[in-house]
C-alpha positions as CSV (number, residue, x, y, z in Angstrom):
1,M,-32.5,3.2,1.0
2,T,-33.1,1.1,3.4
3,I,-30.3,-0.2,5.8
4,E,-30.3,-3.8,6.4
5,L,-30.0,-4.9,10.6
6,P,-27.5,-7.9,10.2
7,I,-25.2,-6.1,7.4
8,L,-25.2,-2.5,10.4
9,V,-24.8,-5.5,13.0
10,T,-22.1,-7.1,11.7
11,F,-20.6,-4.0,10.8
12,I,-20.4,-2.1,14.0
13,G,-19.3,-5.9,15.9
14,Y,-15.8,-5.7,13.1
15,L,-15.2,-2.1,13.9
16,S,-15.3,-2.8,17.0
17,C,-12.5,-4.9,17.4
18,M,-10.8,-2.9,15.6
19,L,-10.9,-0.7,18.0
20,L,-10.6,-3.0,21.2
21,L,-7.7,-3.9,19.3
22,G,-6.3,-0.6,19.3
23,L,-6.9,0.0,22.6
24,Y,-5.1,-2.6,23.8
25,A,-2.6,-1.7,21.4
26,Y,-2.4,1.8,23.1
27,K,-1.5,-0.4,26.4
28,K,1.5,-2.0,24.9
29,T,3.0,0.7,23.1
30,N,5.5,2.4,25.8
31,N,8.0,4.3,23.6
32,Q,8.0,6.4,20.2
33,S,9.6,2.7,18.7
34,D,6.9,0.9,19.7
35,Y,4.7,3.0,18.1
36,I,5.8,2.9,14.7
37,L,7.8,0.3,14.4
38,G,6.9,-2.2,17.3
39,G,9.9,-3.2,18.9
40,R,10.9,-4.9,15.5
41,S,9.2,-7.7,16.7
42,L,7.0,-8.9,14.0
43,S,6.4,-12.8,13.6
44,P,6.6,-14.0,9.9
45,A,2.8,-14.6,9.8
46,V,2.4,-11.3,10.9
47,A,5.0,-9.0,9.2
48,A,3.6,-11.6,6.0
49,L,-0.2,-10.7,6.4
50,S,0.6,-7.8,6.8
51,V,2.8,-6.5,3.9
52,G,-0.4,-8.5,2.3
53,A,-2.7,-6.4,3.6
54,S,-1.5,-3.0,3.7
55,D,-0.2,-3.5,0.3
56,M,-3.6,-4.1,-1.7
57,S,-5.9,-2.0,0.2
58,G,-9.0,-1.1,-1.1
59,W,-7.9,-1.8,-5.0
60,L,-8.1,-5.5,-4.6
61,L,-11.4,-5.8,-3.6
62,L,-13.0,-2.4,-5.2
63,G,-10.2,-1.6,-8.2
64,L,-9.2,-4.3,-9.8
65,P,-12.6,-6.7,-9.8
66,G,-14.2,-3.1,-11.6
67,A,-11.3,-2.8,-14.0
68,I,-11.7,-6.4,-15.1
69,Y,-16.1,-6.5,-15.1
70,V,-15.6,-3.7,-17.7
71,S,-12.3,-4.9,-20.0
72,G,-12.0,-8.9,-18.7
73,V,-9.1,-10.7,-18.3
74,S,-6.6,-8.1,-19.9
75,E,-6.6,-6.6,-17.0
76,I,-4.7,-9.4,-14.9
77,W,-1.5,-8.0,-16.6
78,I,-1.4,-5.4,-13.4
79,G,-1.4,-8.7,-11.5
80,I,1.3,-10.5,-13.0
81,G,3.7,-7.2,-12.6
82,L,3.0,-6.6,-8.9
83,V,3.0,-10.2,-8.5
84,T,6.7,-10.6,-10.3
85,G,7.4,-7.1,-8.4
86,A,6.4,-8.3,-4.6
87,A,8.8,-11.6,-5.1
88,L,11.3,-9.5,-5.9
89,N,11.1,-6.9,-3.1
90,W,11.0,-10.0,-0.8
91,I,13.7,-11.6,-2.5
92,F,16.4,-8.3,-2.8
93,V,15.1,-6.2,-0.3
94,A,13.0,-7.5,2.5
95,K,16.4,-9.5,4.5
96,R,19.5,-6.8,3.4
97,L,16.5,-3.6,4.3
98,R,16.1,-5.6,7.9
99,V,19.7,-5.8,8.3
100,Y,20.9,-2.5,7.4
101,T,18.1,-0.6,8.9
102,E,19.6,-2.3,12.1
103,V,23.0,-1.8,11.6
104,A,23.1,1.7,10.3
105,N,22.1,3.0,14.6
106,D,18.9,1.3,14.5
107,S,17.0,3.7,12.0
108,Q,13.5,3.5,12.7
109,T,12.1,5.2,9.5
110,I,13.1,5.2,5.5
111,P,14.7,9.2,5.8
112,E,16.4,7.8,9.4
113,F,17.8,4.8,7.8
114,L,19.1,7.3,4.4
115,A,20.3,9.6,7.3
116,N,22.4,7.1,9.4
117,R,23.4,5.2,6.1
118,F,24.8,8.7,3.9
119,E,25.9,10.5,7.1
120,D,23.7,13.1,5.9
121,T,23.1,16.3,8.3
122,G,19.7,17.1,7.0
123,L,19.0,17.6,3.3
124,L,18.6,14.6,2.6
125,K,16.4,13.4,5.4
126,T,14.4,16.6,4.6
127,V,13.6,15.3,1.3
128,A,12.6,12.3,1.5
129,A,10.3,13.3,3.9
130,I,8.5,15.5,1.9
131,A,8.5,13.3,-0.9
132,I,7.0,10.3,1.2
133,L,4.5,12.9,2.6
134,L,3.4,14.2,-1.2
135,F,3.0,10.9,-2.6
136,F,1.0,9.6,1.0
137,T,-1.3,12.5,0.4
138,F,-2.7,11.4,-2.8
139,Y,-2.4,7.4,-1.8
140,T,-4.7,8.2,1.9
141,A,-6.8,9.6,-0.2
142,S,-7.6,6.8,-2.8
143,G,-8.1,4.5,0.5
144,L,-11.0,7.4,2.0
145,V,-12.4,7.9,-1.5
146,G,-12.6,3.1,-1.4
147,G,-14.1,3.5,2.0
148,A,-16.5,6.6,1.2
149,I,-17.7,4.5,-1.8
150,L,-18.9,1.4,0.7
151,F,-20.1,3.2,3.1
152,E,-22.3,5.0,0.2
153,Q,-23.3,1.9,-1.2
154,V,-23.9,-0.1,1.5
155,F,-25.8,2.0,3.6
156,G,-27.3,4.6,0.9
157,L,-25.0,7.4,2.6
158,D,-24.6,10.6,1.0
159,Y,-21.0,10.6,-0.7
160,F,-19.7,13.3,1.8
161,W,-20.6,11.8,5.2
162,A,-19.4,8.7,4.1
163,L,-16.3,9.6,3.3
164,I,-16.2,11.4,7.0
165,I,-17.6,8.6,8.5
166,G,-15.0,6.4,7.0
167,T,-12.0,8.5,7.6
168,S,-12.9,9.0,11.5
169,I,-13.0,5.3,11.6
170,I,-9.5,5.0,10.2
171,V,-8.4,7.6,11.7
172,S,-9.4,6.8,15.5
173,Y,-6.7,3.4,15.6
174,T,-3.9,3.9,14.1
175,F,-4.3,7.0,16.4
176,V,-4.8,5.3,19.5
177,G,-2.2,2.0,19.2
178,G,0.5,3.2,16.3
179,F,2.7,-0.1,14.6
180,F,1.0,-2.9,16.7
181,A,-2.3,-1.8,16.5
182,V,-1.9,-0.8,12.6
183,S,0.1,-4.8,12.3
184,W,-2.3,-7.1,14.2
185,T,-5.1,-5.3,12.7
186,D,-4.1,-5.8,9.3
187,F,-3.6,-9.6,9.9
188,F,-6.4,-10.6,10.8
189,Q,-7.7,-8.3,7.7
190,G,-5.8,-10.4,5.4
191,I,-7.5,-13.1,6.6
192,L,-10.8,-11.7,6.1
193,M,-9.6,-10.3,2.7
194,L,-8.6,-13.7,1.3
195,L,-10.9,-15.4,2.4
196,A,-14.1,-12.9,1.1
197,L,-11.6,-13.4,-2.2
198,I,-12.3,-17.1,-2.4
199,I,-15.7,-17.9,-0.8
200,V,-17.8,-15.1,-2.9
201,P,-16.3,-15.7,-6.8
202,A,-17.2,-19.9,-5.5
203,T,-20.7,-19.3,-4.9
204,M,-21.5,-17.1,-7.6
205,Y,-19.7,-19.2,-9.9
206,V,-21.7,-22.4,-8.5
207,E,-24.9,-19.8,-8.7
208,I,-24.9,-18.4,-12.6
209,G,-24.3,-22.2,-14.0
210,G,-19.9,-22.6,-14.0
211,S,-18.5,-22.3,-17.0
212,D,-20.4,-23.1,-19.7
213,V,-22.2,-20.2,-19.3
214,L,-19.4,-17.6,-18.2
215,A,-18.8,-18.8,-22.2
216,N,-21.6,-18.4,-23.7
217,T,-22.3,-15.0,-21.9
218,L,-18.8,-12.9,-21.7
219,E,-17.7,-11.8,-25.0
220,P,-15.0,-13.4,-26.6
221,S,-12.3,-9.6,-25.9
222,M,-13.4,-10.1,-21.8
223,F,-10.9,-14.0,-22.5
224,D,-8.5,-12.3,-24.4
225,F,-5.2,-11.4,-22.1
226,A,-3.5,-9.3,-24.8
227,P,-3.7,-5.8,-23.3
228,T,-6.3,-2.9,-25.1
229,A,-3.8,-0.3,-25.4
230,G,-1.2,-2.2,-27.0
231,V,2.5,-2.4,-26.1
232,L,2.7,0.8,-24.2
233,G,0.0,-0.8,-22.1
234,L,1.5,-3.9,-21.6
235,I,4.4,-2.2,-20.6
236,S,2.8,-0.2,-18.1
237,L,1.0,-2.6,-16.5
238,L,4.0,-4.9,-16.0
239,A,5.6,-1.7,-14.5
240,W,3.0,-1.5,-11.4
241,G,6.0,-4.3,-9.7
242,L,8.1,-1.9,-10.1
243,G,6.7,0.2,-7.8
244,Y,7.3,-2.3,-4.7
245,F,10.9,-1.5,-4.1
246,G,9.7,2.1,-3.0
247,Q,6.5,1.6,-1.0
248,P,7.5,3.0,2.7
249,H,4.4,1.2,4.5
250,I,5.7,-2.1,3.1
251,L,9.5,-1.4,4.1
252,V,8.8,-0.7,7.3
253,R,7.0,-3.9,7.3
254,F,10.5,-5.8,6.3
255,M,12.6,-3.4,9.1
256,A,10.4,-4.7,11.9
257,I,10.7,-8.3,11.5
258,A,11.8,-9.9,14.6
259,K,15.0,-11.9,13.1
260,P,16.2,-11.4,9.4
261,S,16.4,-15.8,9.3
262,D,12.5,-15.0,9.3
263,V,12.1,-13.6,5.8
264,R,12.1,-16.6,3.9
265,V,9.3,-18.2,6.2
266,S,7.4,-14.7,5.7
267,R,8.2,-14.0,1.7
268,N,6.1,-18.3,1.2
269,I,3.4,-17.1,3.3
270,A,2.9,-13.5,1.6
271,M,3.6,-15.0,-1.8
272,S,0.8,-17.5,-1.2
273,W,-1.7,-15.0,0.2
274,M,-1.2,-12.9,-2.6
275,L,-2.0,-15.1,-5.6
276,L,-4.7,-16.4,-3.7
277,A,-6.1,-13.5,-3.3
278,L,-5.0,-11.9,-6.8
279,V,-7.3,-15.1,-8.4
280,G,-10.3,-14.1,-6.5
281,A,-10.2,-10.5,-7.8
282,L,-10.0,-11.8,-11.5
283,A,-12.8,-14.1,-11.2
284,T,-14.9,-12.1,-9.1
285,G,-14.6,-9.8,-12.1
286,L,-15.8,-12.3,-15.1
287,I,-18.7,-13.3,-12.2
288,G,-19.5,-9.6,-11.9
289,A,-19.8,-9.3,-15.8
290,V,-21.9,-12.6,-15.9
291,Y,-24.4,-12.1,-13.1
292,F,-24.8,-8.6,-14.1
293,A,-24.4,-8.6,-18.1
294,D,-28.6,-7.6,-18.3
295,K,-28.2,-4.5,-15.5
296,P,-24.7,-2.9,-15.7
297,L,-23.8,-1.3,-12.5
298,D,-23.1,2.6,-12.4
299,N,-20.1,2.2,-11.0
300,P,-17.8,-1.0,-11.9
301,E,-15.8,-0.9,-8.5
302,T,-18.7,-2.0,-6.6
303,V,-18.9,-5.6,-7.8
304,F,-17.6,-7.3,-4.8
305,I,-20.2,-5.0,-2.7
306,F,-23.6,-7.0,-5.0
307,L,-22.3,-10.0,-5.2
308,S,-21.7,-10.3,-1.8
309,K,-25.4,-9.5,-0.9
310,V,-26.4,-11.4,-3.9
311,A,-24.5,-14.6,-3.0
312,F,-25.6,-14.8,1.1
313,N,-28.0,-13.5,3.6
314,P,-27.7,-10.1,5.6
315,W,-25.3,-12.0,8.2
316,V,-22.4,-13.4,5.9
317,S,-22.7,-11.0,3.3
318,G,-22.4,-8.1,6.2
319,I,-19.0,-10.2,7.6
320,L,-17.7,-9.9,3.6
321,I,-18.6,-6.7,3.0
322,A,-16.6,-5.8,6.1
323,A,-13.3,-7.5,4.1
324,I,-13.4,-4.3,1.5
325,L,-13.7,-1.4,4.9
326,S,-10.7,-4.3,6.3
327,A,-8.2,-4.0,2.8
328,I,-9.0,-0.2,3.2
329,M,-8.4,0.0,6.3
330,S,-4.7,-1.7,6.4
331,T,-3.9,-0.2,4.3
332,V,-4.1,4.4,5.0
333,D,-3.3,3.0,8.9
334,S,-0.4,1.7,7.2
335,Q,0.1,5.2,5.6
336,L,-1.3,7.5,8.2
337,L,1.1,5.8,10.5
338,V,4.7,6.3,7.9
339,S,3.6,9.6,7.4
340,S,3.4,10.1,11.2
341,S,6.6,8.4,12.3
342,V,7.9,11.1,9.2
343,I,6.7,14.2,10.6
344,S,7.4,13.5,14.2
345,E,10.9,12.2,14.0
346,D,12.8,13.2,10.5
347,L,10.7,16.9,10.8
348,Y,9.3,17.4,14.2
349,K,12.9,16.2,16.3
350,P,16.2,17.7,14.1
351,F,14.1,20.7,13.5
352,I,12.1,21.5,16.1
353,N,13.0,19.9,19.3
354,P,16.0,17.8,19.2
355,K,15.5,17.1,22.8
356,A,12.1,15.7,22.4
357,S,10.5,13.3,24.7
358,D,9.1,9.7,23.6
359,K,5.8,11.8,24.7
360,E,6.0,14.4,22.9
361,L,7.3,12.3,19.7
362,M,4.3,10.1,19.9
363,L,1.7,13.2,21.0
364,V,3.0,14.7,17.5
365,G,2.6,12.0,15.7
366,R,-0.3,11.0,16.6
367,L,-1.7,15.2,15.6
368,A,0.3,14.1,12.4
369,V,-2.4,11.1,11.1
370,I,-5.6,13.7,12.2
371,S,-3.7,16.3,9.7
372,I,-2.1,14.3,6.8
373,A,-6.0,12.3,7.3
374,V,-8.2,15.9,7.1
375,I,-5.4,16.7,3.7
376,A,-6.3,13.3,2.1
377,L,-10.2,14.0,2.8
378,L,-9.9,17.2,1.1
379,I,-8.8,15.7,-2.1
380,S,-11.3,12.9,-1.9
381,L,-14.4,15.4,-2.2
382,D,-14.5,15.0,-5.7
383,P,-17.3,12.2,-5.5
384,K,-15.9,11.2,-9.4
385,S,-12.7,10.3,-7.6
386,S,-11.3,6.9,-9.0
387,V,-9.5,4.9,-6.5
388,L,-7.0,3.5,-9.4
389,G,-6.1,6.4,-10.4
390,L,-5.0,8.0,-7.4
391,V,-3.7,4.7,-6.7
392,G,-1.8,4.8,-9.6
393,Y,-0.2,8.4,-9.3
394,A,1.1,7.4,-5.3
395,W,2.1,3.7,-6.3
396,G,4.4,5.3,-9.2
397,G,5.4,8.2,-7.3
398,F,7.2,6.3,-4.3
399,G,8.3,3.5,-7.2
400,A,10.1,6.2,-8.9
401,A,11.0,8.3,-6.2
402,F,12.7,5.6,-3.8
403,G,12.8,2.2,-5.8
404,P,16.0,2.7,-7.8
405,M,17.7,5.1,-4.0
406,I,16.7,2.0,-1.7
407,L,18.2,-1.0,-3.9
408,L,21.6,1.4,-5.0
409,S,21.4,1.7,-0.7
410,L,21.7,-1.8,-0.7
411,Y,24.0,-2.8,-2.9
412,W,26.5,-0.1,-4.0
413,D,28.3,0.7,-1.0
414,K,30.0,4.5,-3.2
415,Y,26.7,5.3,-3.6
416,N,26.5,9.0,-1.9
417,K,23.8,11.0,-0.5
418,Y,23.9,13.1,-3.3
419,G,22.9,10.6,-5.7
420,A,20.5,9.4,-3.0
421,I,18.7,13.0,-3.3
422,A,19.3,13.2,-7.0
423,S,17.5,10.1,-7.6
424,I,14.2,11.2,-5.3
425,I,14.1,14.3,-6.8
426,T,14.3,13.0,-10.5
427,G,11.9,10.5,-9.6
428,S,9.2,12.7,-8.2
429,V,9.3,14.9,-10.4
430,V,9.4,12.7,-13.9
431,I,6.3,11.5,-12.3
432,V,4.7,14.9,-11.6
433,V,5.3,16.0,-15.1
434,W,4.8,12.8,-17.3
435,K,1.3,12.6,-15.2
436,N,0.5,15.6,-16.9
437,L,0.9,15.0,-20.4
438,S,-0.9,13.0,-22.8
439,G,-0.6,11.0,-26.5
440,G,2.1,8.8,-27.8
441,L,5.3,8.2,-25.6
442,F,3.5,10.0,-22.9
443,D,0.4,7.1,-22.3
444,L,3.4,4.9,-20.8
445,Y,2.7,4.7,-17.2
446,E,4.6,7.4,-15.5
447,I,6.6,5.1,-13.3
448,V,8.7,3.5,-16.6
449,P,10.5,6.9,-16.7
450,G,10.1,7.4,-13.7
451,F,12.4,4.8,-12.2
452,I,14.9,5.3,-15.1
453,L,15.6,8.2,-15.2
454,A,16.3,8.2,-11.2
455,S,18.4,5.1,-11.7
456,I,20.8,7.4,-14.0
457,S,20.4,10.4,-12.0
458,G,21.4,8.9,-9.2
459,V,24.5,6.8,-10.7
460,V,25.5,9.9,-12.8
461,F,25.4,12.2,-9.7
462,T,27.3,9.8,-7.3
463,L,30.4,9.5,-9.4
464,L,30.8,13.2,-10.6
465,T,30.5,13.7,-6.6
466,S,32.9,12.7,-3.2
467,S,33.2,9.3,-2.8
468,A,31.7,7.3,-0.1
469,T,33.3,7.6,3.3
470,E,35.8,5.4,5.2
471,S,33.3,5.3,7.9
472,M,30.3,4.7,5.2
473,K,32.2,2.0,3.6
474,A,33.2,0.3,6.8
475,Q,29.2,0.0,8.0
476,F,28.7,-1.2,4.3
477,K,31.3,-4.0,5.1
478,L,29.1,-4.5,8.1
479,Y,25.8,-4.8,6.7
480,E,27.5,-7.4,4.5
481,Q,28.9,-9.4,7.2
482,R,25.9,-9.6,9.0
483,L,24.0,-10.7,5.7
484,K,25.9,-13.9,5.9
């Protein structure tokens, strides 16, 4: 395959801008708090687009358009579930988590918040850290697979070398800049992603001849909203929304918003962005199914890439295709950063060197970025890996392991560490076991039984063990006062 010079130039230019921003962030990162939470200084717009970009990843421009390209609008039920879940997360979690993490000794990470919330001496924090590292490794792998698909299709690279190059690029600026770099690159990447998802389908809609061609070319089943897998399929697709309550890379954005009063503005921006982006992904998949009807794509998840190359000259398509890299980078960098903070703050500092300086912790965190990326890269080596499949597993894992625990932590003053540990372990185990079973009820997305059983176990173990201490109740009362 001949690499088109304009596409190569635009890619290099885009990546250079991201790396320069990383270097600028490096100079602004003075301590460990700056590196992992940006000093709680995100503006409403940056927080909103950073949440959206880090949430959607390559799934938005590769996985979802590919699923719609194959199965039609029935796949949009995932989007409906996600929009609902995201809105509920902003309404019921964002402000409360922002306030409570500050009340709880200015907690910088989710495991640290749990330790401070439940007066934990180490067990809960360790269990939470291990679960985060487990599922984030698979989540990161999904992003690396997406990056490899991109470089493979655009530049004709072998899958292995495409994977190596994509991983190296993403790790570089996360390693250097930390949270500040990740949040600001996510902001610009979120803008680019949205523009791409509006421009490409709008242009190709005119190119193919409008709605009449869509209706006459596609099979009627492509416009059938009923999920192909029946009731279980519908529940599974909608259940993706449950995952939002437990995603550490999203929750940490709530923690970093400058002021609790900014949450409402951030929510409005984030939800508007999300709705427009999902409509664009839906349109991309359907229009791709029409345009490539006579010559189907080998990999459905490349439909956005090829439509971009068809719709515009190489200079413009290069910028639009860079939006895919934006989506991938904006999620993987967030995941690597959270994993890094877990290793440095929640494992290294309490168990290896409690007196570690900020400089030492930042070094450990940066080395952790490389370590997690290498493990994720090894998982991604199979060229048959599916972006949507890996995302679904990790998303379900976080949703079941952390979602019920976060909600109970924010709303129930009697909830204790034994209940929290039970929630995390139950959710994680159910996800792993259910995923390896098939047939009948086991075709249900594993987040559903995981979330339900984790919630039940959290309540039961709390009621069976000692109640919250007086100091925990006092902290909870202070948190409720700050919410007003």
